[in-house]
N, C-alpha and C positions, 0 to 999 in steps of 0.2 A: 613265355616270350623269350626267356633267356635260353630254352631248350631248343629254339628255332634256329638254325644255322645262319638263316639272313640276317638275325639280329647281330651276330658277329663280324659280318660284312660290313653292315650300316655304320656302326658304332666308331671305326677308324676312320669313315670318311667323315663324319659329324665334327670330330675333333680336328680333322685338317681343315675343314671350312671354317670353325669356330677361331683357329689359331691365325687362318689368314683374315677374318672379319675385324677382330678386335685392333691390330696394330693399325689398320686402316681408319678405323672409327676412332682412335685415339689421336691420331695427326688432326682430325677436324675439331676436337674438343679443346678449349684453352688450357695451357698447361698451368699449374698452380705456381704463382712467382715464389722464387726462393733467392735467399740471400741479397746480395746488392739490389736486384732488381726489385724485391720487394719494398726493401728501404727506399728506393728513389720513387716509389708510387704511394708513399705515405705523405700525407701533408701534416707538417708540423700543428699542433693546436696552440698558436701565439695568442697570449691573451692581448697584446698590443699588436697592430698591424707593425709587418716587419719591413714591408718594401719603403724606402725613403720618399717621404712628401715632395710633391711637386713645387714649384714655385706659386701655380695658382691657387693649390691646396692651403700653402701656408698664408698667403695672402687673404685668403678668403677666411681664416680664422681672425687675423688681425683687423680684417673689416667687420666683423661683428663685436669685437671688443670697441673699437672707436665709436659705432654707432650705439652701442648699449651708453658708454660713458659720457657721450654728449648729452644725452637725455637725464642722465642719473647724476650729473654734476654741473648743472647749470650756474652759469654767472646771475647771481640773485644780490643785488646792491640796493640796500634798502634806507629809507630814514628812521635811524635808530630809534627815534622817538615815538613814531607812528607806525612803522613797520610797513609802509607803502614803498612798493618799488620805485627806483629812480631809473627814470627812462633815458636819461642824456648824462653819461657818466663825466662831461666836461662841466657839468654844473651840480655840483654836489651838495647836500644840506651841511650845515656845521657839525651835526650830530651823525655820523655815517655808520652802517652796520652792513654785514653781510650773513645772509641765511644760507643755509646747505640744503643740498639735495640728499642724495643716498651718500654722498661724499664731501668731503671739506674740500675747499681749494688749495688750502696751505698746510703744509706737513712734510716730513721726510719721504714719505710714501709718495707723495704726489710730485716731491723734486725729481723722483725716478719716473714717474709717470709721464710727466711732461717732457723730461729728456728721450722717454723712449716713443713718444709721438713722434718728437722731431726725427728721431733715427729712422721710424717706420716710415714716415712722410718721404724721408731722402732716398730710401732704398725702394720704395714702392712707385714713387711717382704722384701718390694719391693726395691731393690738396687737402683732404679732410684732417689729416692727420697734424699738420703744420698748422692748419686753422684752429684746431683744439687748442692746441698749447698759444697761439697768438693772440686769442680772444681771451683766454683766462688770464695769462700774465700781462697782457695790456691792460686789463682791467684792474689788476691787483697795483701795478705801478700807477695808475690814475686816483685809486684809492689812498695809496701810498703819499704820493704827491699832496694830495689835499690835507691827509691828517697833518702831516709835517709843515703845511702852510698855516694850519688853524691853531691858535693858541689854544692850550688845555683846557682854560676855564671854558671857551666856547663850546670846546669839544664835550664837554660833560662828562671828561673821563672815558668816552669810549674810543677804543682802538683795537678793532678787528684783527688789526695785521701787527700786533705785539710782539710775535715771534720773529717777524722780518726786520722791525723797526727798534727793537729793543731783546734782541737776542739772550737768552740765560742759559742755553745748552746747544751741543752740537745738533741735537736734533731738531731744534727751532731752525737753524739757518744753512747747516752745510749742503743737504742734497738740495735745497731749494736754491742757494747760492749757485751749484753747479747747474741747475737747469737753467736759470738765468744767464750765466755765462755761454752757455752752449745756444740760448735763443737769440743772443745778441751777435753772436758770431754765425748765426745762420741767417741774421737780417730780419730778424722778427721785430726788433726794437730797442731803444736805447735803455737799458736796464742798471747803467752802472753805478746809480746812487744806492740802489739795494744791493748791488754786489759788493760796494765797498762797505756796507755795513757788516755783511755777511762775512767778509773775509778778515776784517780788522777784527771781529770777534774769534773767528778760528785761529788767527796768527798771535794776537795780545792779549785776549781774555779768556780764553777757556784755561780751565785749570790743566797742568803738566806735572809729571814726575820730574826729578832733578835733571834727567837726561834728556828732557823735551818732549818724552811720549805724553801725548794726550789721554788725560785719564778723568776719571770720575770721583766723586766721593761720595758715592751709593753704588751698592748697599752698605759700603764700609768706605773708609778713607783710602785713597790709592787705589780704587778699581780700575782695571784695564780691560776694557770690551772690544772683543772683534769688531761688533758693530761700528764702533765709532772710526774704524778704517774707510769705511764708505762714507760717514759723516763728516769726513774733512779732506780725503786725498783727492776725490774728482775735482773738488772746488777748488784746492790749491793747484793741482795740474792744471786745470781749465786757466786758472788766473795766469799762470806761468806762461802759457800757450798766448793768451790775450796780451799780455803786457811785455812778454819778452823777457821779465825779470826774474833771473835766476834764482832768486831766495825762495821762490813759490816751488819750484822744482825740487829745491833742495829739502825744503821742509817735507813736500810730499813724499818724495823718496825715503827720507829718515822715518817718517810714519810708518810705510810699509814695511821697512826693515826691522825697526824696532818691534813693531809689534809681532812680527813673526818670530823675533828672538826671544820672547816669552810666552808666546801662544800656539806656536806651531810645533807640532809633536812629528818629529820626522819619521819615524820608525811606522807611522801611521799616515804620514803625509795630509793629515787634517789638523784643523785648528780647535783647539779648546774654547769655549764659549768667552770665558773670561777668568780673572785670576784678581786675587789682592795682594799687592806686594807685601811680603813679612809673613803671610801666612803660609804655616809648615803644613806637609804633606796634603797638599792641595788638591781635591778631587777634579777629575777631567771630564768634562762631557762634551760630547762632539755635537753642538746642535746644528742643524743643516743651515739655519738661515744665516747665522753666525759665519759659516763657511762660505756662504754665498756672497755676503757684504765683503769678506777678503777677497774671493777669487775676482769679484767685479773691481774691488779697488786696483789689485794688480794689473789688470787688461786696460782699465781707464788710465792708468798712469803710463804705461808703456805705449799707449796709442799716441800720446804726445809728447814724452819725455825725449830729448836729442839722444839719438843713438851713441853719440860721444858722450854722454854723461856718466860719471863713474859708477852709478847705481843700475844703470840701465841691463847689464849683463848678470848680476846678482838677484834682480827681479825677475829677468825671464828664467834664471836658475830654479829660483823659488815658485815660480808658476807652473813650471814642469814638474815638480815634486808634487805640488797641490794637485795639478789636474790628474797624474798618475793616483794620489790618494782617492780622489773623487770617482774615478774611473772603476777602481778595484771595490767600490762600496755601493755601486748603482745597483738598485734593485732589479729583480727579474723581470717586473713588468716595465722597466724603463724609466720609474721614477726614483727618488731618493728618500730615505726615511727622516723622521723628525729627529731622532737621533741616529747618525749616519751608521754607526757600528752596532747596531740594534735593530735587526731587521722586523721584530717583533712590535716595534713602535711603527706608527701609521707613515703612509707615504704622503710627502707635503709638497705643495705646487710651487710656492715661491722659491723655495732653494733650488728645486729642479729647475726652474727656469734659470735662476742665477747662473748655475753651472754650465748649463745649455749655452747661454750666450756667452760667458767667460771663455769657455773650451772652442766654440764656434769663432770667436774674435780671434783666439790664438792660432786657429788653422789657418784663418784669411789673412793673417798679418805674417805667417811662416814661424811662429814661436814655438808650435809643437807640430808633430807630423800627422797629416790628415788621414794617412792610410791606417795610423794605430787609433784615432780619436774620432774619425768620422762615423764609424758604427754606434758609438757611445752617442752622440748628439743626435744622430738620427733616430735612434730608437726613443732618445729623451724626448724628441721634441714630438714624435708621435704619440707617445703616451701624455704629453702635456696639452695636445690638441683636444685630446678627449675630455680633458677638465675645463674646458670652455663650451657652457651650455649653448643652447640655441638662442637664448636673448643676448649671448655676448659676455655673460659674467663669468669670472674665474672662480672656479670652485676648488676647496681643498687647500686654502691658506690659512695657515696658523695666524692667529691673531697676534698683538703685541705682546712680546716675552722678555721679562727681565732675567737677570743672572741669578742661577741657583745652584744647590749644592746637592739635588737629589734628584734621580731619573724620573720619579714619578712627576715631577713638576713640568717637564718637558713633554712627557708622553700624555699627559692628560689636558695640555693646552687645546681649545677647541678650535675647530676651524670654521670659516665664515667666508661665502661669497661677498660680503661686506668689509673684510681685512683687505684694506687699499694695498698691502704690500705686495700681492701677487700679480697687480696689472702692468705695472712699468717693467718688472722682469719679463713677463710674457711678450711685450711688445718688443724689447730689446732681442730676446731670444730670437721672435720669429724673424725679426729684420737681419740680423744677424745669418741666420739659416737659410733666407733669401739668398745673400751675397755668396753664402758658401756654394750652393746650388747653381748658381749662375757661374761660380767659377770652378774652384778646387771640387766640389762635389757634383758638377755636371755630368762627371761620366760613372756615378754610383750605380753600381749594379749589383746582381748576384753571382756569386761563384761559389759550387758546392754548399747551397744553400745559406750563404752568410752575404753580407755586405760587404762590398769593398768600394774604396775610394780610388780612382786614379790618382798617380803622382801628381801633385799642385804644379801648377805654372807659377811665373814669378809674382810675388804678393803684391795687392795692388797699393795704390799711392796712400802715404800717410796723411793724418789729419783729423779722420773723422772722431 
């Protein structure tokens, strides 16, 4: 073939045809993406939904919670002798008792839950939330009045409301008193006798250090717990709001600032769980929920403290430092860890909800920048929503936890959907996120694949 002269004539023609065909064919085939184009076409593998939740989505999560708790924590007043249910709470037997469902009706965890229900009802307009609190606190008030009016001999020693009527610790009455105060101011009923008992205990009977800081004598004498910030401050602040008596505002502000002086570590922007006065070389563990109690106390105080009070500006400054420290320890899935600075510990629900509530409230009131912290709470809420199962149970909440001096204690504490600590903070976080999405966060959107919040309008009226 190669010896045939025609071969040498055909070969150049074929080459010319091939050169003409190949570019034309290349124009019809998709060009491989390169550089920025390829990056834009890739979808990040987010473990938590990244787009901000809508008001409807948040409301749906809160609705599942109230539906579950309404059946899991019924009002069950009984005759303590026969255990027969009492049909009419206005006609109680001499010896009265309260049986429980999945949860008790009294305790600091439920003080937060009752307050969270009131807040969710106010924000959503859904009567189920307010009715939940009204029904249970109303029953507690009637039982308490009956016990107080019945001689101890006739009661046979039965007193199912001992923590409310004869408190012996801040855990007994602090958060419950705050709930009674909020309920009274929401028009739910008159709880003043129970309020007075609780506030008298906080103000005059609970052990204090010489400088007036509320303290405990466990696990050792002169122990200061960050938990007690919340077990006192919201009740004191709400009592100041109810009565107008400045001494309650003064005491609440003193507690927040003096707790921070001994427990807040500025270089981290976090609270250690607690300390024992006089202990040298004190180990520091930054337990999540202890920081949650402190953060909620800061915003609850600021929500009702007069802006001309001398403590207002220092508490705002403290809150800003604290929220910055919290933002810098948020886990990549959106939740915070049991020990905040140790990502090898598990992601914990109740503390995460407390942080979302506190930061969202701070944005809604104009104390921190929504542009800086809106993404933090948006991602945090989306992660929290995944912790509410189809029944409405809040999963992943650490059970009750005391003060300890080693990391294993915190890292190995079990979690449970029956740890009541998670329900109230979830309600409060969701309610505050609804306010954020309706106001400052209404224009939250994506820019360069990140969430950004529009600059906020004027802050809403105070008083909630």
